[in-house]
C-alpha distance (Angstrom), angle and dihedral (degrees) to the residues before:
residue distance angle dihedral
M1 . . .
P2 3.81 . .
T3 3.81 117.8 .
R4 3.78 92.9 -117.7
N5 3.85 92.8 60.0
L6 3.87 89.7 46.9
R7 3.81 90.7 52.6
I8 3.90 91.8 49.2
L9 3.86 91.2 49.6
M10 3.81 92.3 48.4
A11 3.78 90.9 48.2
A12 3.73 91.3 50.6
A13 3.67 91.1 47.6
I14 3.78 94.2 52.4
T15 3.77 91.3 43.9
T16 3.86 92.8 52.1
I17 3.93 92.1 46.3
G18 3.81 89.6 48.3
A19 3.81 94.1 48.9
A20 3.91 90.3 47.4
A21 3.70 90.4 50.9
F22 3.83 91.3 49.1
W23 3.82 96.1 49.1
S24 3.79 98.8 37.8
T25 3.77 118.5 105.3
S26 3.83 115.2 -105.0
A27 3.67 121.8 -122.8
R28 3.85 112.0 -91.9
S29 3.83 127.2 -170.4
Q30 3.71 116.9 -111.5
I31 3.82 116.1 -118.3
N32 3.75 113.3 -131.5
A33 3.89 100.6 -141.2
S34 3.83 97.3 167.2
P35 3.74 115.3 110.2
S36 3.78 120.8 -114.9
W37 3.78 106.2 -137.1
I38 3.85 114.2 -154.8
P39 3.84 113.6 -151.7
I40 3.90 114.2 -116.4
G41 3.73 103.2 179.8
V42 3.79 151.1 -52.2
S43 3.74 137.2 -129.7
S44 3.69 138.3 177.3
S45 3.72 137.5 -163.4
G46 3.83 123.2 -178.7
T47 3.80 106.7 -44.2
T48 3.83 95.9 -16.5
S49 3.80 126.1 91.6
T50 3.83 126.1 -173.8
A51 3.85 127.8 -165.7
W52 3.85 124.0 -171.2
F53 3.82 126.6 -154.6
H54 3.75 134.2 -177.9
E55 3.83 130.6 -154.4
P56 3.82 107.3 -158.6
S57 3.91 100.6 -167.1
S58 3.87 93.8 54.1
R59 3.83 93.9 29.5
Q60 3.81 93.3 -130.1
A61 3.80 128.0 145.5
L62 3.81 120.0 -151.9
A63 3.90 124.0 -159.9
C64 3.76 121.3 -171.8
Q65 3.83 123.7 -172.5
T66 3.84 127.9 -165.8
E67 3.78 129.2 -160.9
T68 3.74 119.1 -155.5
T69 3.79 133.2 -171.8
P70 3.81 122.4 -155.6
G71 3.75 109.6 -99.7
S72 3.70 101.6 10.4
G73 3.85 102.0 57.8
I74 3.86 125.6 -143.1
T75 3.78 113.5 10.9
G76 3.76 99.2 179.5
V77 3.85 148.1 -4.0
K78 3.68 122.4 -148.2
C79 3.92 121.6 -173.4
V80 3.80 131.5 -172.9
V81 3.76 126.7 -171.2
A82 3.85 123.8 -158.6
R83 3.79 134.0 179.1
L84 3.71 114.2 -123.8
P85 3.78 121.1 -131.4
């Protein structure tokens, strides 16, 4: 292969790599937007259990209540979210 063709191929390769690097998207950090719930407490009475959670940055509280029936396990889960003053 003549030297001139090799130089042209090398120049084309370098130009292509440079253009790809210029137009490629840069790495960006991913924002974790999911809330981090902190457990506050739990209580139970009979077949009902309740758990409370708090998310400090959004000032929200979450309460989840479960119902159980003997022999069949959990029959349902109900959750309520409220914003704290």
